Structure formats: structure tokens, C-alpha cells
Backbone of each chain as ProteinMPNN parsed JSONL, in Angstrom:
{"seq_chain_A": "XXXXXXXXXXXXXXXXXXXXXXXXXXXXXXXXXXXXXXXXXXXXXXXXXXXXXXXXXXXXXXXXXXXXXXXXXXXXXXXXXXX", "coords_chain_A": {"N_chain_A": [[91.771, 115.142, 84.96], [93.552, 114.656, 87.01], [93.369, 117.415, 88.58], [90.762, 117.262, 89.101], [91.018, 115.71, 90.892], [92.631, 116.767, 93.077], [91.351, 118.992, 93.653], [89.152, 117.873, 94.58], [90.074, 116.247, 96.601], [90.933, 118.291, 98.596], [88.247, 119.533, 99.673], [87.921, 117.011, 100.564], [89.119, 117.262, 102.496], [89.304, 119.908, 103.886], [86.377, 119.833, 104.519], [83.44, 121.152, 105.388], [81.322, 119.928, 106.771], [80.291, 116.812, 107.738], [79.049, 115.172, 105.36], [79.862, 116.437, 103.32], [82.345, 115.194, 102.941], [82.173, 112.851, 102.642], [80.922, 112.792, 100.335], [82.853, 113.639, 98.731], [84.731, 111.616, 99.089], [84.048, 109.89, 97.792], [83.529, 110.734, 95.021], [86.244, 110.969, 95.004], [86.977, 108.153, 94.618], [85.954, 107.44, 92.155], [86.938, 108.86, 90.047], [89.534, 107.6, 90.582], [88.836, 105.227, 89.573], [88.209, 105.842, 87.033], [90.639, 107.027, 86.233], [92.081, 104.54, 85.937], [91.121, 103.047, 84.081], [91.362, 104.645, 82.06], [94.058, 104.396, 81.837], [94.442, 101.8, 81.681], [93.392, 101.851, 78.752], [95.023, 103.24, 77.307], [97.746, 101.837, 77.923], [97.171, 99.664, 76.461], [96.266, 97.431, 77.811], [93.563, 95.579, 78.51], [93.162, 94.134, 80.609], [92.81, 95.929, 82.719], [90.014, 96.857, 83.072], [88.719, 95.272, 84.742], [90.069, 95.763, 87.171], [89.021, 98.158, 87.443], [86.444, 98.08, 87.86], [85.97, 96.302, 90.226], [87.196, 98.222, 92.13], [85.545, 100.29, 91.855], [83.087, 98.793, 92.558], [84.037, 98.204, 95.493], [84.144, 100.571, 96.227], [81.39, 101.652, 96.389], [80.291, 99.925, 98.735], [81.884, 100.919, 100.486], [81.388, 103.61, 100.795], [78.695, 102.816, 101.907], [79.271, 101.672, 104.2], [80.5, 103.619, 105.657], [78.488, 105.673, 105.657], [76.466, 104.088, 107.276], [77.851, 103.569, 109.548], [78.083, 105.671, 110.807], [75.484, 106.518, 111.028], [74.143, 105.027, 113.107], [76.555, 104.239, 114.919], [77.177, 101.645, 115.108], [77.91, 98.665, 113.0], [76.501, 96.198, 112.813], [73.578, 96.591, 113.136], [69.779, 96.329, 113.472], [66.954, 96.883, 112.454], [64.273, 97.093, 115.132], [61.644, 96.517, 114.233], [61.499, 95.196, 112.131], [61.106, 92.053, 110.954]], "CA_chain_A": [[91.56, 114.262, 86.084], [94.114, 114.829, 88.209], [93.141, 118.731, 88.774], [89.899, 117.241, 89.556], [91.253, 114.851, 92.223], [92.994, 117.433, 94.07], [90.156, 119.742, 94.8], [88.429, 116.964, 95.858], [91.024, 116.007, 98.338], [91.27, 119.597, 99.132], [87.232, 119.393, 99.746], [87.648, 116.272, 101.773], [90.099, 117.662, 103.823], [88.792, 120.837, 105.114], [85.164, 119.962, 104.359], [83.056, 121.81, 106.788], [80.388, 118.967, 107.388], [80.703, 115.305, 107.085], [78.473, 114.804, 104.092], [80.708, 117.131, 102.091], [83.655, 114.649, 103.411], [81.579, 111.452, 102.235], [80.638, 112.916, 98.918], [84.067, 114.106, 98.292], [85.596, 110.705, 99.011], [83.032, 109.139, 96.772], [84.008, 111.063, 93.937], [87.378, 110.683, 94.476], [86.767, 106.847, 94.49], [85.53, 107.557, 91.044], [87.692, 109.497, 89.673], [90.172, 106.605, 90.605], [88.237, 104.252, 88.351], [88.562, 106.568, 85.44], [91.964, 106.797, 85.763], [92.216, 102.859, 86.064], [90.116, 102.736, 83.29], [92.265, 105.333, 80.823], [95.759, 103.656, 81.917], [94.077, 100.75, 80.863], [93.036, 101.799, 77.452], [96.499, 103.905, 76.996], [99.054, 100.804, 78.133], [96.943, 98.684, 75.898], [95.855, 96.051, 78.969], [92.081, 95.394, 78.962], [92.549, 93.296, 82.09], [92.273, 96.769, 84.205], [89.181, 97.468, 83.499], [88.316, 94.088, 86.117], [90.657, 96.431, 88.29], [88.269, 99.497, 87.926], [85.279, 97.523, 88.415], [86.496, 96.019, 91.662], [87.02, 99.521, 92.593], [83.647, 100.697, 91.694], [82.328, 98.079, 93.689], [84.204, 98.23, 96.828], [83.838, 102.135, 96.615], [80.089, 101.802, 96.859], [80.295, 99.395, 99.65], [82.621, 101.56, 101.586], [80.299, 104.259, 101.122], [77.522, 102.783, 102.665], [79.471, 101.121, 105.48], [80.674, 104.852, 106.252], [77.126, 106.263, 106.106], [75.728, 103.447, 108.542], [78.534, 103.65, 111.172], [77.975, 107.301, 111.251], [74.174, 107.172, 111.535], [73.879, 104.242, 114.023], [77.571, 103.838, 115.497], [77.279, 99.947, 115.022], [77.428, 97.946, 111.938], [75.443, 95.022, 112.897], [72.511, 97.34, 113.874], [69.038, 95.857, 112.848], [65.795, 97.67, 113.213], [63.599, 95.883, 115.804], [60.505, 96.21, 113.722], [61.623, 94.125, 111.028], [60.754, 90.51, 110.975]], "C_chain_A": [[92.247, 114.411, 87.068], [93.896, 116.334, 89.114], [91.782, 118.26, 89.567], [90.037, 116.496, 91.08], [91.998, 115.637, 93.428], [92.107, 118.518, 94.761], [89.643, 118.836, 95.24], [88.95, 116.335, 97.063], [90.842, 117.11, 98.859], [89.513, 119.766, 100.02], [87.093, 118.078, 101.063], [88.225, 116.64, 103.13], [90.092, 118.805, 104.636], [87.282, 120.622, 105.185], [84.233, 120.303, 105.541], [82.187, 120.814, 107.362], [80.576, 117.275, 106.868], [80.274, 114.911, 105.942], [79.728, 115.07, 103.178], [82.082, 115.934, 101.637], [83.344, 113.276, 102.493], [81.355, 111.657, 100.67], [82.273, 113.235, 98.321], [85.291, 112.678, 97.741], [85.54, 109.867, 97.925], [83.628, 109.474, 95.349], [85.712, 111.038, 93.468], [87.954, 109.099, 94.124], [86.411, 106.864, 92.594], [86.284, 107.88, 90.145], [88.852, 108.636, 89.535], [89.939, 105.522, 89.244], [88.597, 104.659, 87.274], [89.801, 106.651, 85.214], [92.739, 105.456, 85.261], [91.75, 103.044, 84.472], [91.132, 103.304, 81.658], [93.652, 104.636, 80.898], [95.471, 102.642, 81.077], [94.641, 100.518, 79.416], [94.695, 102.382, 76.803], [97.726, 102.333, 77.161], [98.649, 99.474, 77.399], [96.806, 97.569, 76.701], [94.42, 96.284, 79.179], [92.35, 95.103, 80.227], [92.352, 94.27, 83.158], [91.465, 96.81, 84.114], [88.369, 96.391, 84.78], [88.77, 94.991, 87.059], [89.558, 97.467, 88.921], [87.168, 98.91, 88.136], [84.973, 96.915, 89.729], [86.51, 97.223, 92.554], [86.236, 100.266, 92.73], [82.821, 100.264, 92.68], [82.495, 98.603, 95.212], [84.007, 99.68, 97.054], [82.425, 102.219, 97.22], [79.71, 101.083, 98.201], [80.962, 99.947, 101.213], [81.805, 102.85, 102.167], [79.257, 103.953, 102.136], [77.943, 102.24, 103.856], [79.669, 102.384, 106.469], [79.54, 105.354, 107.126], [76.51, 105.303, 107.443], [76.782, 103.885, 109.808], [78.52, 105.107, 111.516], [76.672, 107.296, 111.75], [73.776, 106.283, 112.936], [75.013, 104.009, 115.08], [77.454, 102.587, 115.859], [77.004, 99.578, 113.811], [76.685, 96.941, 111.661], [74.138, 95.505, 112.99], [71.4, 96.677, 112.559], [68.049, 96.575, 113.199], [64.881, 96.639, 113.888], [62.218, 95.616, 114.938], [60.454, 95.172, 112.595], [61.397, 92.672, 111.207], [61.871, 89.691, 110.518]], "O_chain_A": [[91.688, 114.326, 88.162], [94.26, 116.344, 90.29], [91.604, 118.799, 90.659], [89.354, 116.684, 92.086], [91.97, 115.206, 94.581], [92.085, 118.854, 95.945], [89.566, 118.808, 96.468], [88.432, 116.019, 98.134], [90.442, 116.924, 100.008], [89.649, 120.191, 101.167], [86.44, 118.132, 102.105], [87.935, 116.42, 104.306], [90.624, 118.893, 105.743], [86.783, 121.337, 106.053], [84.34, 119.687, 106.601], [82.252, 120.772, 108.591], [80.941, 116.821, 105.784], [81.07, 114.219, 105.307], [80.391, 114.265, 102.525], [82.625, 115.799, 100.54], [84.19, 112.761, 101.761], [81.596, 110.756, 99.866], [82.532, 112.803, 97.198], [86.111, 112.57, 96.83], [86.429, 109.299, 97.291], [84.134, 108.609, 94.633], [86.27, 111.065, 92.371], [89.013, 108.842, 93.553], [86.909, 105.929, 91.966], [86.355, 107.062, 89.228], [89.39, 108.725, 88.431], [90.666, 105.2, 88.304], [89.273, 103.976, 86.505], [90.227, 106.393, 84.088], [93.677, 105.353, 84.469], [92.749, 103.226, 83.776], [91.443, 102.676, 80.646], [94.249, 104.377, 79.853], [96.003, 102.474, 79.98], [95.509, 99.793, 78.93], [95.303, 101.811, 75.898], [98.452, 102.056, 76.207], [99.304, 98.436, 77.486], [97.311, 96.558, 76.212], [94.063, 97.143, 79.985], [91.794, 95.795, 81.081], [91.905, 93.946, 84.259], [91.081, 96.863, 85.282], [87.546, 96.834, 85.581], [87.953, 95.185, 87.959], [89.235, 97.67, 90.091], [86.682, 99.552, 89.068], [83.867, 97.006, 90.263], [85.896, 97.228, 93.621], [86.145, 100.977, 93.731], [82.087, 100.903, 93.433], [81.664, 99.151, 95.936], [83.674, 99.993, 98.197], [82.22, 102.731, 98.32], [78.8, 101.615, 98.837], [80.749, 99.65, 102.388], [81.58, 103.147, 103.34], [78.984, 104.707, 103.07], [77.086, 102.236, 104.738], [79.269, 102.42, 107.633], [79.401, 105.486, 108.342], [76.147, 105.847, 108.487], [76.424, 104.455, 110.839], [78.998, 105.544, 112.562], [76.46, 107.924, 112.788], [73.121, 106.857, 113.806], [74.615, 103.591, 116.167], [77.638, 102.354, 117.054], [75.956, 99.998, 113.319], [76.222, 96.698, 110.546], [73.348, 94.565, 112.896], [71.671, 96.509, 111.37], [68.114, 97.029, 114.342], [64.693, 95.525, 113.4], [61.737, 94.484, 114.989], [59.489, 94.477, 112.278], [61.971, 92.426, 112.268], [61.761, 88.466, 110.474]]}, "seq_chain_B": "XXXXXXXXXXXXXXXXXXXXXXXXXXXXXXXXXXXXXXXXXXXXXXXXXXXXXXXXXXXXXXXXXXXXXXXXXXXXXXXXXXXXXXXXXXXXXXXXXXXXXXXXXXXXXXXXXXXXXXXXXXXXXXXXXXXXXXXXXXXX", "coords_chain_B": {"N_chain_B": [[69.391, 103.16, 108.808], [67.615, 101.464, 107.959], [66.304, 99.124, 105.993], [63.883, 99.247, 104.919], [62.95, 102.024, 105.082], [64.757, 102.989, 102.821], [63.981, 103.126, 100.165], [65.637, 103.529, 97.495], [68.24, 102.721, 98.327], [67.957, 100.007, 98.953], [67.133, 98.377, 96.568], [69.292, 99.345, 95.08], [71.28, 97.802, 96.118], [70.478, 95.306, 96.038], [70.431, 94.85, 93.611], [73.12, 94.964, 93.124], [74.444, 92.736, 94.422], [74.108, 90.125, 93.872], [75.408, 90.695, 91.5], [78.108, 91.184, 92.514], [78.89, 88.903, 93.728], [78.614, 87.19, 91.723], [81.237, 88.578, 89.972], [83.215, 87.721, 91.629], [83.026, 85.05, 91.315], [84.12, 84.99, 88.595], [86.489, 86.449, 88.691], [87.701, 84.459, 90.394], [87.992, 82.0, 88.69], [88.991, 82.991, 86.381], [91.445, 83.604, 87.09], [93.718, 82.537, 86.232], [94.076, 83.498, 83.999], [93.732, 86.268, 83.38], [94.112, 89.402, 85.551], [93.67, 88.566, 89.113], [92.777, 86.184, 91.358], [92.687, 83.425, 94.027], [92.735, 85.249, 96.453], [92.05, 87.131, 95.982], [89.021, 86.962, 94.925], [88.306, 85.829, 96.818], [87.887, 88.121, 98.815], [86.477, 89.743, 97.425], [83.925, 88.18, 97.124], [83.535, 87.567, 99.994], [82.958, 90.783, 100.436], [80.695, 91.275, 99.09], [78.634, 89.427, 100.867], [79.285, 91.347, 103.157], [78.028, 93.607, 102.324], [75.263, 92.501, 102.209], [74.739, 91.967, 105.094], [75.22, 94.304, 106.147], [73.161, 95.964, 105.331], [71.076, 94.205, 106.029], [71.471, 93.4, 108.761], [73.428, 92.029, 111.464], [72.103, 89.603, 112.019], [70.23, 88.518, 110.284], [71.816, 88.297, 108.3], [73.318, 86.023, 109.253], [72.072, 84.055, 109.295], [71.922, 83.379, 106.882], [74.966, 82.73, 106.195], [76.206, 81.268, 108.959], [78.143, 81.982, 111.772], [79.423, 79.811, 112.27], [79.239, 78.11, 109.88], [80.999, 79.551, 108.361], [83.523, 79.505, 109.591], [83.836, 76.274, 109.0], [83.796, 76.363, 106.579], [86.139, 77.559, 106.057], [88.227, 76.081, 107.424], [87.52, 73.884, 105.639], [88.505, 74.752, 102.971], [91.34, 75.168, 103.354], [91.743, 72.413, 104.03], [91.63, 71.602, 101.288], [93.636, 72.773, 100.003], [95.733, 71.794, 101.422], [95.572, 69.184, 101.064], [95.522, 69.183, 98.244], [98.121, 69.207, 98.369], [99.351, 66.861, 99.834], [98.136, 64.966, 98.134], [99.921, 64.871, 95.742], [102.119, 64.307, 97.206], [101.464, 61.421, 97.395], [101.148, 60.426, 94.974], [103.821, 60.071, 93.868], [105.04, 62.551, 93.838], [106.785, 65.792, 94.542], [105.593, 67.457, 97.968], [102.862, 69.776, 96.757], [103.325, 69.278, 94.048], [102.701, 69.375, 90.858], [102.69, 68.366, 88.604], [102.417, 65.825, 88.65], [99.682, 65.068, 88.737], [97.862, 64.559, 86.768], [97.883, 62.764, 83.42], [99.278, 64.238, 81.865], [102.095, 66.574, 81.88], [101.287, 69.381, 81.6], [98.418, 69.828, 81.675], [98.36, 68.873, 84.616], [99.286, 71.062, 85.834], [97.302, 73.158, 85.266], [95.08, 72.118, 86.377], [95.933, 71.626, 89.021], [96.67, 74.331, 89.877], [94.216, 75.59, 89.573], [92.76, 74.396, 91.767], [94.052, 74.423, 93.867], [93.7, 77.543, 94.028], [90.674, 77.748, 94.437], [90.486, 76.481, 96.957], [92.502, 78.081, 98.627], [90.665, 80.593, 97.775], [87.868, 79.891, 99.019], [88.602, 79.948, 101.629], [89.634, 82.474, 102.439], [87.485, 84.177, 102.161], [85.882, 82.958, 103.669], [87.289, 83.438, 106.113], [87.263, 86.351, 106.268], [84.473, 86.812, 106.195], [83.812, 85.941, 108.92], [85.713, 87.762, 110.305], [84.462, 90.153, 109.874], [81.892, 89.746, 111.044], [82.734, 89.64, 113.782], [83.992, 91.84, 114.055], [81.183, 93.784, 113.923], [79.499, 92.865, 115.657], [80.798, 93.645, 118.148], [80.277, 94.956, 121.214], [80.482, 98.109, 122.609]], "CA_chain_B": [[69.752, 102.929, 107.7], [66.764, 100.546, 107.858], [66.221, 98.532, 104.668], [62.35, 99.574, 104.593], [63.344, 103.237, 104.673], [65.727, 103.787, 101.732], [64.011, 102.265, 98.683], [66.715, 103.366, 96.559], [69.423, 101.565, 98.656], [67.836, 98.466, 98.863], [66.958, 98.435, 95.111], [70.541, 99.346, 94.146], [72.296, 96.872, 96.705], [70.016, 93.665, 95.614], [71.005, 94.62, 92.262], [74.622, 95.114, 92.91], [75.167, 91.616, 95.198], [74.255, 89.259, 92.985], [76.581, 90.98, 90.236], [79.593, 90.987, 93.102], [79.238, 87.326, 93.583], [79.28, 86.746, 90.158], [82.156, 88.743, 89.645], [83.723, 87.204, 92.292], [83.622, 83.828, 90.714], [84.761, 85.383, 87.485], [87.93, 86.434, 89.104], [88.574, 83.376, 90.826], [88.076, 81.102, 87.772], [89.697, 83.089, 85.449], [92.275, 83.779, 87.609], [95.131, 82.214, 85.681], [94.665, 84.344, 82.51], [93.893, 87.73, 83.728], [94.134, 89.572, 87.3], [93.136, 87.816, 90.101], [93.234, 84.854, 91.965], [92.068, 83.197, 95.119], [92.587, 85.654, 97.328], [91.0, 88.538, 95.918], [88.122, 86.284, 94.981], [87.744, 85.737, 98.291], [87.406, 89.367, 99.198], [85.526, 90.347, 97.051], [82.776, 87.149, 97.685], [82.949, 88.434, 101.184], [82.311, 92.23, 100.438], [79.511, 91.079, 98.66], [78.161, 89.216, 102.174], [79.271, 92.347, 104.136], [77.132, 94.49, 101.879], [74.325, 92.408, 102.547], [74.987, 92.098, 106.558], [75.35, 96.224, 106.425], [71.893, 95.977, 104.934], [69.793, 93.565, 107.008], [71.817, 93.371, 109.993], [74.399, 90.558, 111.73], [71.345, 88.426, 112.215], [69.621, 87.968, 109.337], [73.265, 87.475, 107.366], [74.004, 85.048, 109.942], [70.866, 83.17, 108.821], [72.62, 82.733, 105.668], [76.03, 82.135, 106.434], [76.683, 81.598, 110.075], [79.729, 81.92, 112.2], [80.181, 78.099, 112.55], [79.608, 77.796, 108.751], [82.572, 80.246, 107.995], [84.385, 78.563, 110.196], [83.723, 75.288, 108.771], [84.626, 76.802, 105.292], [87.711, 78.006, 106.45], [88.898, 74.286, 107.395], [87.349, 73.08, 104.227], [89.603, 75.439, 102.186], [92.622, 74.882, 104.122], [92.177, 70.989, 103.689], [91.457, 71.586, 100.1], [95.058, 73.156, 99.609], [96.892, 70.725, 102.152], [94.978, 67.556, 100.459], [96.195, 68.592, 97.087], [99.828, 68.792, 98.325], [99.587, 65.393, 100.11], [97.857, 64.065, 97.031], [100.957, 64.945, 95.078], [103.302, 63.398, 97.285], [100.922, 60.019, 97.07], [101.35, 60.281, 93.299], [104.976, 59.864, 93.576], [105.985, 63.976, 93.252], [107.009, 66.175, 96.132], [104.562, 68.453, 97.932], [102.608, 70.616, 95.978], [103.876, 69.058, 93.01], [101.143, 69.587, 90.24], [103.139, 67.892, 87.354], [102.325, 64.412, 88.744], [98.339, 64.92, 89.228], [97.142, 64.13, 85.401], [99.155, 62.177, 82.542], [99.791, 65.305, 80.947], [102.138, 67.864, 83.111], [100.78, 70.904, 81.428], [96.97, 69.509, 82.649], [98.685, 68.692, 85.798], [100.029, 72.417, 86.62], [96.432, 73.745, 85.072], [94.214, 71.702, 87.311], [96.358, 72.108, 90.745], [96.588, 76.134, 90.455], [92.686, 75.883, 89.747], [92.07, 73.562, 92.437], [94.499, 75.48, 95.184], [93.161, 78.807, 94.081], [89.93, 77.642, 95.036], [90.956, 76.281, 98.264], [92.609, 79.911, 98.847], [89.505, 81.553, 97.881], [86.926, 79.452, 100.336], [89.264, 80.305, 103.21], [90.008, 84.034, 102.595], [85.957, 84.398, 102.265], [85.125, 82.639, 105.357], [87.966, 84.19, 107.152], [86.718, 87.504, 106.145], [82.992, 87.309, 107.235], [84.131, 86.127, 110.148], [86.111, 88.883, 110.837], [83.245, 90.99, 109.674], [80.898, 89.47, 112.203], [83.563, 89.74, 115.182], [83.583, 93.637, 114.802], [79.939, 94.392, 113.595], [79.037, 92.313, 116.745], [81.53, 94.294, 119.144], [79.538, 95.672, 121.921], [81.187, 98.743, 123.595]], "C_chain_B": [[68.812, 101.529, 107.498], [66.602, 100.121, 106.334], [64.924, 99.06, 103.98], [62.506, 100.923, 104.505], [64.022, 104.041, 103.7], [65.44, 102.781, 100.749], [65.16, 102.369, 97.667], [68.098, 102.385, 96.986], [69.536, 100.109, 98.936], [67.679, 98.257, 97.482], [68.395, 98.324, 94.7], [71.728, 98.178, 94.648], [71.876, 95.088, 96.279], [70.165, 93.625, 94.308], [72.651, 94.46, 91.97], [75.1, 93.711, 93.369], [75.198, 90.475, 94.754], [75.465, 89.486, 91.726], [78.042, 90.862, 91.111], [79.722, 89.571, 93.256], [79.605, 86.885, 92.391], [80.545, 86.928, 89.684], [83.352, 88.307, 90.339], [84.528, 85.915, 91.874], [84.39, 83.804, 89.117], [86.335, 85.676, 87.731], [88.738, 84.97, 89.509], [88.493, 82.357, 89.695], [88.933, 81.543, 86.372], [91.061, 83.952, 85.59], [93.691, 83.79, 86.729], [95.299, 82.757, 84.195], [94.485, 85.923, 82.598], [93.996, 87.786, 85.096], [93.749, 88.828, 87.936], [93.852, 86.539, 90.868], [92.209, 84.379, 93.183], [91.778, 84.091, 96.278], [91.839, 87.017, 97.317], [89.547, 88.002, 95.572], [87.351, 86.155, 96.078], [86.948, 86.885, 98.815], [86.635, 89.595, 98.66], [83.892, 89.588, 97.275], [82.702, 87.727, 98.929], [82.648, 89.819, 101.462], [80.818, 92.038, 99.804], [78.132, 90.638, 100.131], [78.27, 90.17, 102.751], [78.202, 93.044, 103.711], [75.784, 93.814, 102.402], [73.695, 92.484, 104.07], [74.691, 93.736, 106.812], [73.442, 96.682, 106.183], [70.484, 95.676, 105.975], [70.225, 93.397, 108.131], [72.44, 92.022, 110.358], [73.013, 89.443, 111.292], [70.668, 87.923, 111.077], [70.928, 87.603, 108.209], [73.483, 86.496, 108.152], [72.858, 83.993, 109.477], [71.393, 82.507, 107.439], [73.842, 82.294, 105.603], [76.31, 82.264, 107.954], [77.962, 81.512, 110.435], [80.571, 80.598, 111.836], [80.59, 77.707, 111.031], [80.634, 78.299, 108.209], [83.5, 79.792, 108.658], [84.909, 77.252, 109.445], [84.408, 75.144, 107.197], [85.702, 76.874, 105.359], [88.497, 76.642, 106.273], [88.947, 73.774, 106.402], [88.354, 73.433, 103.375], [91.034, 74.895, 102.068], [92.727, 73.22, 103.711], [92.138, 70.622, 102.316], [92.796, 71.638, 99.342], [96.145, 72.01, 100.254], [96.906, 69.351, 101.152], [95.662, 67.514, 98.878], [97.785, 68.42, 96.964], [99.875, 67.396, 98.648], [99.137, 64.432, 98.942], [99.197, 63.702, 95.836], [102.163, 64.056, 95.66], [102.982, 61.518, 97.213], [101.122, 59.496, 95.82], [102.608, 59.834, 93.307], [105.652, 61.271, 93.49], [106.584, 64.339, 94.906], [105.785, 66.776, 96.701], [104.411, 69.641, 97.245], [102.82, 70.592, 94.678], [102.626, 68.957, 91.957], [101.547, 68.697, 89.137], [102.624, 66.244, 87.191], [100.509, 64.065, 88.747], [97.783, 64.224, 87.793], [98.534, 63.586, 84.872], [99.792, 63.198, 82.19], [100.374, 66.355, 82.018], [101.758, 68.78, 82.891], [99.358, 70.916, 82.209], [96.873, 69.903, 84.111], [98.692, 69.929, 86.667], [98.083, 73.369, 86.475], [95.22, 73.074, 86.122], [94.473, 72.035, 89.014], [96.211, 73.391, 90.658], [95.04, 75.887, 90.542], [92.302, 75.294, 91.219], [92.758, 74.536, 94.123], [94.061, 76.706, 95.285], [91.742, 78.567, 94.578], [89.961, 77.408, 96.45], [91.407, 77.989, 99.13], [91.369, 80.477, 98.999], [88.427, 81.593, 98.91], [87.617, 80.07, 101.573], [89.506, 81.877, 103.475], [88.288, 84.566, 102.552], [85.645, 84.348, 103.504], [85.891, 83.47, 106.233], [87.2, 85.194, 107.521], [85.673, 88.079, 106.611], [83.51, 87.063, 108.451], [84.489, 87.427, 110.769], [85.102, 89.763, 111.162], [82.853, 91.152, 110.945], [81.791, 89.955, 113.914], [83.504, 91.267, 115.276], [82.358, 94.478, 114.685], [79.368, 93.833, 115.123], [79.577, 92.925, 118.338], [80.534, 95.116, 119.561], [80.662, 96.424, 122.549], [81.257, 98.813, 124.965]], "O_chain_B": [[69.308, 100.576, 106.897], [66.835, 100.994, 105.498], [64.841, 99.278, 102.771], [62.017, 101.212, 103.412], [64.011, 105.268, 103.602], [66.179, 101.849, 100.433], [65.573, 101.373, 97.073], [68.749, 101.617, 96.279], [70.476, 99.329, 99.088], [68.691, 97.607, 97.218], [68.761, 97.35, 94.042], [72.683, 97.758, 93.996], [72.583, 94.082, 96.229], [70.075, 92.547, 93.719], [73.234, 94.011, 90.983], [76.135, 93.33, 92.821], [76.106, 89.698, 95.052], [76.183, 88.628, 91.212], [79.048, 90.491, 90.507], [80.77, 89.058, 92.865], [80.652, 86.328, 92.062], [81.15, 86.024, 89.107], [84.451, 88.45, 89.803], [85.723, 85.624, 91.917], [85.029, 82.875, 88.623], [87.235, 85.188, 87.048], [89.829, 84.523, 89.155], [89.365, 81.543, 89.998], [89.4, 80.771, 85.535], [91.622, 84.666, 84.758], [94.49, 84.715, 86.585], [96.243, 82.579, 83.425], [95.119, 86.688, 81.87], [94.0, 86.807, 85.842], [93.217, 87.967, 87.235], [95.009, 86.122, 90.917], [91.089, 84.877, 93.294], [90.823, 83.879, 97.024], [91.288, 87.699, 98.181], [88.701, 88.767, 96.035], [86.144, 86.309, 96.262], [85.772, 86.837, 99.173], [85.627, 89.768, 99.346], [82.883, 90.245, 97.53], [81.746, 88.488, 99.074], [82.147, 90.138, 102.54], [79.893, 92.768, 100.161], [77.096, 91.265, 100.347], [77.169, 90.371, 103.261], [77.309, 93.221, 104.54], [75.098, 94.576, 103.084], [72.564, 92.893, 104.329], [73.937, 94.167, 107.685], [72.763, 97.51, 106.79], [69.529, 96.31, 106.423], [69.292, 93.162, 108.9], [72.122, 91.0, 109.751], [73.053, 88.642, 110.358], [70.582, 86.697, 111.006], [70.855, 86.673, 107.406], [74.148, 85.712, 107.475], [73.315, 82.853, 109.391], [71.251, 81.337, 107.081], [73.961, 81.314, 104.869], [76.667, 83.387, 108.309], [78.849, 81.083, 109.698], [81.694, 80.372, 111.387], [81.671, 77.206, 110.724], [81.312, 77.551, 107.504], [84.55, 79.692, 108.024], [86.111, 77.07, 109.251], [85.168, 74.29, 106.741], [86.396, 76.165, 104.63], [89.163, 76.245, 105.317], [89.954, 73.212, 105.97], [89.121, 72.556, 102.976], [91.656, 74.394, 101.131], [93.729, 72.813, 103.121], [92.524, 69.499, 101.992], [93.118, 70.913, 98.4], [97.116, 71.515, 99.681], [97.85, 68.723, 100.672], [96.143, 66.528, 98.319], [98.488, 67.883, 96.108], [100.407, 66.65, 97.826], [99.639, 63.319, 98.781], [99.39, 62.635, 95.254], [102.934, 63.345, 95.016], [103.81, 60.62, 97.056], [101.253, 58.295, 95.585], [102.656, 58.881, 92.529], [106.815, 61.272, 93.087], [106.756, 63.659, 95.918], [104.797, 66.668, 95.975], [105.315, 70.452, 97.045], [102.614, 71.603, 94.006], [101.589, 68.423, 92.349], [100.567, 68.16, 88.62], [102.471, 65.596, 86.155], [100.117, 62.898, 88.758], [97.194, 63.158, 87.972], [99.672, 63.702, 85.326], [101.019, 63.105, 82.184], [99.658, 66.93, 82.838], [101.68, 69.509, 83.88], [99.091, 71.707, 83.113], [96.093, 70.633, 84.723], [98.288, 69.987, 87.829], [97.674, 74.064, 87.406], [94.448, 73.904, 86.6], [93.715, 72.457, 89.887], [95.451, 73.797, 91.537], [94.57, 75.993, 91.675], [91.404, 75.909, 91.793], [92.142, 75.049, 95.057], [93.938, 77.185, 96.412], [91.507, 79.451, 95.402], [89.398, 78.243, 97.158], [90.776, 78.701, 99.911], [90.936, 80.838, 100.093], [88.029, 82.58, 99.53], [86.964, 80.672, 102.425], [89.549, 82.376, 104.599], [88.122, 85.634, 103.141], [85.267, 85.227, 104.279], [85.318, 84.182, 107.058], [86.567, 85.262, 108.575], [85.552, 89.169, 107.17], [83.698, 88.056, 109.154], [83.787, 88.061, 111.556], [84.806, 90.137, 112.297], [83.114, 92.037, 111.76], [81.286, 90.509, 114.89], [83.096, 91.886, 116.259], [82.301, 95.615, 115.155], [78.694, 94.679, 115.711], [78.983, 92.745, 119.401], [79.915, 95.869, 118.809], [81.648, 95.835, 122.99], [82.082, 99.551, 125.505]]}, "name": "protein", "num_of_chains": 2, "seq": "XXXXXXXXXXXXXXXXXXXXXXXXXXXXXXXXXXXXXXXXXXXXXXXXXXXXXXXXXXXXXXXXXXXXXXXXXXXXXXXXXXXXXXXXXXXXXXXXXXXXXXXXXXXXXXXXXXXXXXXXXXXXXXXXXXXXXXXXXXXXXXXXXXXXXXXXXXXXXXXXXXXXXXXXXXXXXXXXXXXXXXXXXXXXXXXXXXXXXXXXXXXXXXXXXXXXXXXXXXXXXXX"}
């Protein structure tokens, strides 16, 4: 898991395009969720599962926010045609 | 990222938003037994609203929770916190003394913590939503 995280971090650091970086950061978050879950299992603390859930939800929202910021330069944007 | 052009994003988010809000309430009211508490629950709740605002724009999000409503809820949460503290003084204890809230000190602690955390959660959620509005509506 650590090896995966290092490789993915390298991709996020060097990544030729923005999408490589975003995908790499997303995979990094998923790996973090897995590590938290494994640690919770290893340390016999099932409460870690809640933290992993929160992390995955925030990861998703963060990715959506970055993509939207990149696409529109504006977080509050709304398409005019929609009523 | 219009909602109409991205069916995958729309459906996923509309599945996730109620789950996020429900999970925020779980963290809020389960906070005295597991990880979490008022602050974390407020942040999770606010992130659900922020996801909605990202999808539909701040104008539609402000029809759900307007800026004034967020400010009002911030004040209400703070009032709840301070009110419980003053309520403890009125019942003969110190400020924020939970033991005197009910007959049984253990129950008093329980109810006191629960209400205090509720106040913290409401305030944090409202303030984070208003901070997001302030940043999202910022024009260069």
C-alpha cells in the first residue's frame, strides 16, 4: 500500500497533464482510506471505519470542486439556460 | 459542469448528498460514544450543502439555505451553547455546570454534553456554509 502511495505521489508530482494529477490525488485518497481501514482492523478499533468513511466522502467532494474550479474558474458558476 | 450534461455526476451526487447529511447526524449524536462531535458533524453537514452548491450553483443553493438563514443559525447555535451555561447558573451551579441540569448528575452530564454539541454543530455548519458562499461568489 505504501509502495502504491509513493508511486501515485510521484505521478501527482511529475504528472504531464492536470488530469493525471487529479486522478493521482484521487487514488492517493483512496489508498489513505484503505490504510485507515486496515489500521482500524489491526488495532482492534472499529471506530476507525467512521473516519475512513468521512475521508472518502471528502475526497469525492474535493475532486468535484477541483474539476469545477479548473473548468469554470469559478465555484459558484451555474449554467444560464437552467431554470 | 452543468448538471444536465453530466448524468453520472448528477446521479452519484444525488445519491451521496442524503448519505452525507445522515452521516453528519450520526457523527453528531453518536459523538459521545465514538469519534466525532459537534465540530466534525457541522463540517460534514456543511460539506453536503457545499456539494449541492457545486452542482447547482450558489443561486439554487441559496434557495435551500440562504446567507441570512446561515447567519441566523450561527447565532442560534451560539445562543444554545451560552444558554445552557447560564441555565446552569440559574439552577445553582457554575457556568456550564452540567451536574445540576437534572436530578441525576450522570444524566445531567449526558444531556448537557448533547445540547452543547448540538449548538457547536449548528454554529459550525452555518459558518462554514457562509464562508463557502463568500468564496464562491467572489468576483475577480
